N, C-alpha and C positions, 0 to 999 in steps of 0.2 A: 504494500500500500504506500503511495507517495506521501510526502510531508503534508501537502495541501489537503489531500483526502483524509489523512489521519487527523489533521487539525479540525476539519469539518465534523468528523465523527465525534471527536472529543467535545466540541462545542454543543453538538446536538444532544449528547448524553448528559452534559452538565446543565443544559437549559431546563428550567423548572417546567413541569407539566402544567398546562392551563387548568384552572379549577373547573370542575364540572358545573354547568349552570344549575341554579336552584330551580325548584318546581315552578316558581313564579316567573322565571325568565324564559324567553323564547330561545330555542337552540340556534347557534350561529354556525354557519357553514364555513369551514376554513379551506377555501379553495384557491386563495390567491397565492402567488409565488412568494417565497420567503427569502429574505436577504440575510446572509451571514457575514459579519465583519470580523476580520482577524485582529486581535489586539496587538498593539505595537506598530504593525505595518499599515493598518487601516484599509487593507485590501478587502474588497467585497466580492463575495460569490453569491449568485442567485440560485436557489434550489427550486426545482419544479414543484408545482402544487401537488399535494397528496390527493390522488384520485379517490382513495378510500374514505376521505373525510367529508365528502359531499353529503349534504342532507337529502333525504328522500323528498321527492316532489309531492307536496300535499295538495289535495283537491281544494278548489276555491270554496270559501265559506258561503253557503247559500244566503241570499238576501230576501227578506220578507217582502212579498208584494204589497202594494197599497191596499188598505183595508177595503173589503167588499161590503160597503154600506148599502145593503140590499133591502128592499121592502121598507124604506124609510127609517131603517135602523142605523145605529152606530156600532160598527164592528170593533171589538176590543181584542187585541192580541193576547193569547194565553199560551203557556208552555205545554199544557197537556189538557186533555178532556177524557171523560169516561169512555169515549168512543174511539180513541186513538188506535187501539190495537186492531180494530176492525178495518179502519181506513188504511193503515200501513200494511196490513195483511193483503188487502185487495191490490194495493199499489205495487207490492213486492213480487207479485205473481209473474209468471213467464209472459212476455209481451206477445202480441198477435204475430202469427207467421203468415206467409204468403198464401197458405191454403185456408186461412180463417174466413168465415163468411163475410166479415167486414172489409177484407182486403180490397175488393173491387170498389167499394164505396170510398175508401181512402184514396185510391188512384183517381177516381172521378173528382173528389173534393179538392185534391191538390191543385188543380188548375183553376179553381173558382176563387172569387173574392171572399173576404171573411164572412160577410153576412150570408152569402150563398152557401158557404161551407156549413154554417150553423143550421140553416134551413134544411139542407139535404140530409145531414146526419140526424137531426132531430126527427124528421118524418120517417126516415128509413128505419131507425131503431124502433120507433113507436109501431110501425106496421110489420116489422119482421119478428120481433120478440113477442112471446105470449106472456101476459101478466099473470103472476102467481105469487101467493104469499109463502113465506118460509114455513116449512113443516114444524121445525123445532128451533126455538130461539130466533135471533135476528142475525143472519149470515150475510155479510157483504161480499159478494162474489167479484172476482176479477172479470174484466171484459172477456178474456179467453174462456173462462169457465161459463159465463153467461151465454156466449155464442155456441159453445158445445151443447149446452142443455136446451137452447132455444127459448128460454123463459127466465123470468126474474121478477123481483118486486121493484119498487120505485127507486131505491138507491142503486140497484143493479142496472137499471136503465140509465141512470145519471152517470154512473162510473163507466159504462160502455160508451156513452156519448163522449165523455171526457177523453177516454183513450183514443177513440177514432179521430177526434178533432186534434189531439196532440200529434198523432201520426200524419194527419193531413197538413200540418204546418203551423197550427195555432200554438202560441207559447203557453206553457203551463201557468205562468203568472196571471193569465187573463181568464182562467177557468177555475170554478169553485164548486165543490160538492156542498150543497146547503141543506141542512136538516131543519125543517120548519114544523110549526104546529098549524094545521089547517083549522082555523077557528070556526069555520062554517060546519065542517063535518066532525069536529072535535076529535081528530086523529093526527098522529105524526105522519109526516110525508117527507120526501126528498126530491130536490130538483137540481139541475145544473145551472149555475149562474155563469154568464159570460160577459166580461167587460169589453165593450166595443165603443171606441171613440168617447170614452169617459162615461158611458151609460151602461148600467147593469141590465142585461137581458136575461130572460128566463126560458130555459128549455125544460118542458114538463112532459111527463109520460101521459098526462091526461089530455093533451092537445098538441096538434102539429103547429099551431100558431106560436110564434116567438114574440113575446110581449115585454115591454119595459117593466121592470119591477115596480116602478113608481106608480103604475096604474092598477096594481094588484093589491087588493085591500084585505084579503082573507088569509094571507100567509104571514105568520109571525116567526122569524128566523131564530134558531136556537144556537146551532154551531155551524161554522163553515170550515172547509179544509181545502188547501191547495199545496201540492208538493209536501214539504216537511212541516208546514205551518198550519196553525189552527186559530180560530177566533170564536169568541162568544158574542152575543148581540144584546144591545140595550137601546134605550131611546133617550135622546137629549132632553134635559130638563126644560120644561116650557114648550116642547114640541107637541104636536097633536098626539093623541093617545095611540097606543099600539093597536094593530089590527084586531077587530072583534071586541074592542073595549069602548 
């Protein structure tokens, strides 16, 4: 080993090891080249960066979409709800493949404008699937599961529409599964909310018409879900009363 190489090795051995970052600190990636200066001569040698010290590439942190203030409500962000596990189970399922019944509708919808996508998917799902209540409990099926069975209840219709619209090019942040209380029928219900040009539109299993939520008076929203996020709903103080009240 030459003198210069030996000196570099000694300096590296003598150099103190950097302290490990605390749990509260973010990890630092030591990828830059390191300069070693020989004492006495002042001569500098540049060492190549350590390839093994690079930090793993972390996925971007998801950003919460603007609040879905639907049906005259104020949507309040929450960390969790009692329905989270149902929502995430339906979202985590295997996506549709090219042989799924909805694949042809996705292909047709991709060439349409946003409003036309909503109309096509809403009417197709409503006419293709058979409405049925869950036999036991309240199961939220993935779109793939719903299309395999050819049937589902209100939240299954809404999740199927959401999945088709995502695959047709609409961004997740504009689509919301909304659990509501139907104050006229006195039952819980689910619809798909879609934000288009700042307006919340409603895709409902009960009608092929897509209506602004502002003109629907008998739905009182309880929870909304989009991606990894959830909201609960209330009404501003001094505003007109909630639907049905």
